[in-house]
C-alpha positions, 0 to 999 in steps of 0.5 A: 519858851525855848528849850532849857529859856525856848515856853517855849524858852530855849536853854542851851545845854550850858544854860540849862544847867545854870537854870536853877541859879538864874531862878534863884537870882530872879526870885531874890529880885522879885522879893526885893521889888515886891517889898518896895511895891508893898510900900507904894500901893498901900496908902496910910490910914489918913489917905482913903482913896487909891492914888490916882482914882478919878472921881469922874464916872466916865472912862476917858477915851484912849489917846488923852494920856498925859506924860505922867498920869495925875489924878483928875478931878470931877464930880464925886462918885456915889461911893468913894473907892478906898484902899485898905488901911492895914496889912491885915485881911480876912481869909478869902479867895485872895489867899489862893494861887488860882483865881476864883471862877466868877469871871471869864475874860472875853476881850482886852482893849489895851493901850501901853505908853512906855516913855522911851526917848532916843535922846534920854537913854541915860535916864535912871528909870523908864516907866510906862502908863496904860489903860485896859478895858476888859470885857468879862462874863460873870458866871456867879454872883459876886461883890468882889472882883479879883484879877492879877496885878504886880508892880503896878500903880492903879490910877483908875478903876471902874466897872461898867455893865451889865452890857446889853448885846451890841451896846458900848460900855460907855452907854452902860450903867456903872457898878460902884467900886467901893475899895481897891486893894492888893494882895501882894503875896498872891499878886491880886488886885481886889475890887470891892463892889457896891453891888453884886455882878449878875450871873450870865451878864457881861461887864467891862472893867476899865483900869488905868495904871502905870509901872516900871520898865525893868532894866536888870531882869528880862520879865514884864516890860524890860529895857535893852541898851546896846550898841549899833553902828557905833551908837548907843541905842535902846529898845523895849520888849516883853516877856510874859511867861509864865506869870509876868503879864500881870506886871504889864497890865492888870489881867486874868493871868492864867493859861486857861483864861484865853481872850482876844486882844486889841493892842495899841502902843504909843511910842516915840516916832523914831521907833517901830512898834511890834505886837502879835498881829499886823499893824491896823493903823497909825496916828499921832498923839500929843502929850501935855508938854506938846511932844508928838508921839505915834500911836500904833494900833494892831489887828485883833488877835485870836483867842490866846492866853496872856503869857503869849501877848507880846510887844516891842518898841525898837529901832531895829532893821529887818529882812523878810520873805513870804512863805505860803502867802504870809510875811516872815520878818527877822528883826535885829540890830541894823549892822547885823542885818547889813552883815547878813547875820539874819539870813540863815534864820530867815531861810529856815523859818519858812520851811519849818513852818511849812513842814509842821503845817503839812505834818499836822495838816493845820495851817498857821493861823496868823497872817504874819510872823516876826522873829526879833533878835534881842541884844540881851535876852539871857540866852532865852527864846520865847514863842509869842504868837506872831512875835517870837523873841530870841537872844541874838546869840540864838538867832544870828549867825556870824561869819565866824560861826561856820565851824561851830554847832551854831547852825544846828543850835539856831535850827533847833531853837527856831524849830522849838519856838515854831513848834509852840505855835501849835503846842502852846499857842493854838492848844494850851495846857489848862494849868502850869502843872502840864507845861511839859505838854508844851515844852516836851513836844516842842522839844521832841519836834526839833528832832523831826524838823532837823531830820527833815532838813538833813536826813543824813544827820545821826538823830539818835546819837544827837538826841542821846548826846544832847538830851538823854545823857543830860537828863538821865544824869539829873533824874533819879528817884527820891530827889527829882520830880515828875514831869506832871504834878498835881494842880493842888501842889502849887502855893505860889508863883515861885513854884511855877517858875521852877517848872521850867527846868530840865525835867519839863524840857528834856524828860518831856521830850524823851517821853514823847520820843518813847511814846512814838517808838512803841506806836508808829508814825501813822498812829502818833501823827494821827493822834496829834492831829486829832488832839490839835483840831479838837482843842484849837484856841482852847485848853487841854490837859495830859488826859485829853492828849492820852484820850486822843492817842487811845482813839488813834490806837483803837482805830487800827489793829497793827499796834497792840498795847498791854494797857491803855495809853493813859495807864502806860504814860501816867506810870512815867509822867507821874513818877519821879526818876526812871527805872533800871532794867536788868536782864539775866541772859542765862535765864531770860529774867527781866526785872525793873527797879528804880535808879538811885544815886549810890544804890545800897543793898535792899533798896530795890523793892517795888510795890504794884503802884511803883512799877513803870510800864516799860516798852522793851525794843531790843536787838539780838545778834544785830537783828531787831526783835519784836517789842515786849513789855515789862509791866511788873517788877520781873518777868521771864522772856525765854527769847532773850536767853543767849547761848554759849556761842561767841556770836550770841549777844543781846542789847535792850532799848533799841536806839535808846528810845526808852527812858531807862538804863539797861543792866545785864548779868555778868555773862551779858556784859561779857558777851558784849565786851567780846563782841566789841573786841571782835567786831565793834561795827556789828554793834551800831554807834548809838549802842556803843555810845549807850553801853559806855554811858549806861555802864559807867553810870551804873558802876558809879552808883553801885549797880555793877563793878567799875571793872565791868565798865572798864572792860568795855573800853579795851576795844577802843583802838578800833573805835573811829567814832569821836562821839563814842570817844567823847563818852569814854573820856568824859567818864574817865578824865573827870574834873576831879581827876584832873585837879586832884594830886592824889590821883597822880599815882593813876595818871601814868597808867591811864596815860599809857592805856588811853594813848595807846588806843587814842592814836588812831582817832587823834591822827584822823582829827589832828590831820583835819585840823592841820589841813582843812578843818572846814570839812567839819562844819556840817559834822555836828557830832565832831564839833561837839566832841572835838574839844574833849578829845583835844583837851584830853590828849593834851592833858595826857601829854600827847606831844603832838597835841601839845605841839599843835597847841603851840603851833596854833597859838603862835600862829594866832599871835603872829596873825590875829586874823587867823582865828583858832578853830572854834571847836578847840579854841578854849583848849588851844588858848589854855595850853598856849598859856600853860606852855608859854611865859608871861608873853603869851599871858599878856597877849591874851590879856590884851585881847581880853581888854579889847574884846566886847563879845562875852563868849570870847571874854569868858574864854580869855578869862579861863585861859589866863587861869591856865598859867602854871607860873605862881607869880603870873597867877598871883598877878592875875588875882591882884589885877582882877580883884584889887587893881581893876576889879570891875574889868573882869565881870564875866566870872569869879576870877579867884574861883577860876584860878582856884579850880586848877591844882597850882591855882588852888594854893595861889588862891588860898595864899591870896585870900590870907592877905586880901579876903576883904577885897574878895568879899567886897568884889564878889560878895560874902557868899563867894567866900563860901563857894571858894571854900568848897572849891579849895576844899574839893579834895578833902578826905580827912576831918583834920583837913576840914578843921584846917579849912574851917579855921582858915575861913573862920574869920571870913564867914558869918556864924550861919555860913560856918554851920552850913559849911561844916555839913557841906564839907563833911559831905564832900569828904565822904564823897571824896573817900568814895571817889578814892576807893573807886580811883584805887580800883581803876588804878589797879585795873589799869596796872593789870591791863597796861 
């Protein structure tokens, strides 16, 4: 998806941080549906047969399907297939998450018939029926047959065979099916057979089934209802990864069980059907009501796992081009195609394919590629072979997107999904514990693609800002996980879904980048070519990959490693967290220790098995030095010592390619501070960024004093790189600082200190904003950094920033077609409302009510909460929660208001009189979340007691108990923050 939702699902940075919450919601929905499903598939004791299992021994040919499948009568079989009459079952293979190895699928003949009609879009439910014939090879004698099935009603189950070579299943004998039942918790359909299958023989499983098309979750077969050209329309698409194919058709739903697929989709003639392969034929089908449908059959696929099987039934349009003889089509809403919104994606897709084909020297094996822009796909993307799917926000480029990072985002997401055509589709991991091989390498090759398209882009700074900074902030010893987990650690599919997180995507990409850094381009690409060729149309695990890297290393002499590739990389992939590498520049002693949140004394002891094998690329006085390795807890490197010379300094982790943070002794930090103040340009941009990022992270977690980190900021008047300024401002102007009144004693000193240094960088970008902001459209780092610079300058009270906000807001009010520049739009809207009156607030509100685009509506919701007038905020809450509660669906409005210093008190007062309305609108859980928002600055037990008393009548007992622990933890964190803030304030007083 794409990067954290491209198994490639793609996740934007914001979405990646929300992934855990989305997974939780999805699992809740699954639990509810599973409970309902349990009632539908378990017949009462008086009903001995599976609903819909026909008595006929023959398999009706595809094409004679009724509108709603009904049981067929006929001659009685030798043994009736019965369903279990009790929830109890004996222990057996159905208790395991993994399928038993008795059967290997070879081929699926699959037909699906979703009942989607353009004239019945208001129908409360859309269902589908289907048939599948699965050819399998038996590897061990068995009278039980297990395959995956979820939310499906089985209407017929037959087994044919053994199949003589070249013989059709219809001519083969029938294996009696005595009973069909479902193990709901492990998602199996179990066929109890009247006689054993023979090892080495082939059989055909013939199943008819039906199931729901999901409307509210994007998994299995799901529905999108959307507007296009002024009309209400609908489409059906699929999402199989990781374990949702079983909710579309009974199958062997594991990544190693690859097979070929013949697919037929039956659909209304107004729609077009898409699948992995090109269309083979179309025919007409008539249902029992006489309605005519179209049956579209597709060519046979290569061997592939079930999770990349894909379908779409839609009324979309497309643009196309040919790349190296293969057709590429981008499908989207008709108005989007007519407006040219798919042109950018079309123009980059072919060259990306060609780049990766040339890089790996392996041609893309399918004859076509379709990319479909779905109106609703939860900001995800999916790499289905031949039919990639994207949320349209990640594939379509609007005219207003020119001044955003949207081009880079689309390029990254498309590159990620195309990378999966090799890493994931052609070569697939054996099991989900190695999903990082798919996601990590696809994420890493986004970099290579972007670099090939625009080599002037600062790829190291981009990777550090977008990927490494994010994952290092989440990954730490004790509470994170390793990217590669043991197969036996999985007990249910929930744990598989949870693997699609930042560790799989971002840590995986970071480790691939580190591997590249200590090899070289030739060895790295040679190993990957060998790996891809050896396991094409097959499966591999990470040891297979390391073996091919070792072969590439052994075949040359330029790269010498201190251990095998497996030993080096296993120390990272099987290890949670990451190390802190500390250099004493006086002695040259280098040591490693795990990174802990809030390190405490004596928390650094490492055993031999706890160390990482760390590649140390480094520079001394601006010159790149030879690679060294730290493979024990400490070691001395005399060449890393520095002299008393003012020009002598060392920086470890060249280009931040290693997955670790770097600490120095006091002299080491002092040397770097002096160099920054004397000649900051002597230190490359990526390392100025690294120094700020590492120093503040280490100080926050007790590895160094906060004063050491602050000392690095003295030079900032000379810093002209906005991405470095962004790192500084993110660390100094935090959300806690902005919203906590107790920090106001620090504010005047911070304001004076930063504005003095901010003047130059502000003048540069304010001039660009006023004169020609379009020059920034290809400056990715500026586009992602400008919002923080602008918002910080205004919060610090820089008059020119406030004036510019007024100018741009007033210009927009007088001429709404003059769009506020996208990078600073949120800040301008917020300060326009904050500095204005009810006139400005009402103007934003009117735009909100007349806008359908979700991202804009979210910006307006937050902007309206920026007002500093209590009566306006109270009116906002009354309208959003009482007067018109369902007009504001994008976010929890009361939490948004409560996040500001003024709004916190308004929200609290509002709750006194309207807590029941708040609970009804957002649910009881929202009250707990709101309590944490209101109480985010508590620092005493009496404040906790007051808050608990305030909320006592609103919360259930179990919520009050959980809140007590959470608030106590918040209090302790705030006390630590205030100690830190006091030290920052003291340092600022001294240096202003």
